[in-house]
N, C-alpha and C positions, 0 to 999 in steps of 0.2 A: 453601483454603491447603494447602500441605504443608512440612511441615518436614524439609528435607533430612537433616539429621541422625536421628530417630526415625523418618520413614514413616508418622508420625499426623498425621491432619489437625488443624490447632489449633482448638480449640474459641473460637468470638466470640461467644457468647452471652450473656456478663456485658458486653460491650459496646455491648448491643442496646438502647433502650431509647424512650423516648414525655416530648415535653413538651406540657400540654396549658392554656395559660396563663391563668390566672383573669380574669374580665370584670373591669372598671373598677368598673361603678355595680348596684347591683341592679337595674332596670331590665333595663340589659343580658341581665344571668343570667337572670331571669326569663322573658324575651321568647327565649332562646337551650332554654330549659329545664334549666339547669346548675345542679343543689342546692348547688354548691359556694357560700362566703360572696364576695362580689364584693370587690377588693382596699377599696373604700373601707367595705364594713358591716367587714374584720378591721382597717382601722387609721384610719378615717375621714378622714386626712388625709396628707400627706406628712410632716409631725411624727412622727404617730402612726406609719406605716413605718418611720418611723430611729431612734424607741425603741421596736418591737419587735427590729430588727437589732442596737442597743445590748443589748438586755437577754439576747440568745440568742448573741453573742459576748464577753458577759460571764461568761456561762454557764460557756459551750467554754473559755474561757480557765480558770475557776473550777477544772473537771474534765480542766484538761491533755488535753485533745482538741485544742485551736487553740492558737498562739503569738499572743501579744502584740502583736506587729509587725503579722501576719496580722487581727488582730481589727482593728487602727487601719485596716488597709486596708478593709477590708469596712465599716465605718463611714462611712467617708470617701465610698466607693462608694454606697452608699446613699444618703448626705447628696446625691450630687455627678446623681443620678437624676431622669428624670421623674416617676420613681411616684408618680401623685397629686399632683403639682406643679400643676395647675392651677385645683386648690381654694386657691390664692393663699394657702396655710400653708407657708411654709418656714422652714429653722430654722436662725434667728437667731444670731451672736455669742453673746450671752450663756447661750444654751442648748447649748454647745458643751462649756462648764465637766465635763460627766458621762460625758462619749462615751468614757472611757477604759473598757478591759474589765477593770478588773483586777479 
């Protein structure tokens, strides 16, 4: 890609990357030879995943790297996600009280 104004080629290296998702269970990751912990090993269940997102969002708001309104959206997205949902451990309304990332 050329920039018409400068004649220099645009450097797109910063826009490249990769995504290697975590396996859901320990058995799946071991069968694949992946040394990284699975989602289940990291969070145990859906509630643990939501709790981790809530804590991270709260820390980022406190450090002023994230706006509260964005933290709330990320927490809601974690609640709505299917990550480890099949483990039957959904976040109930009584657990929502601590969700703000203050």
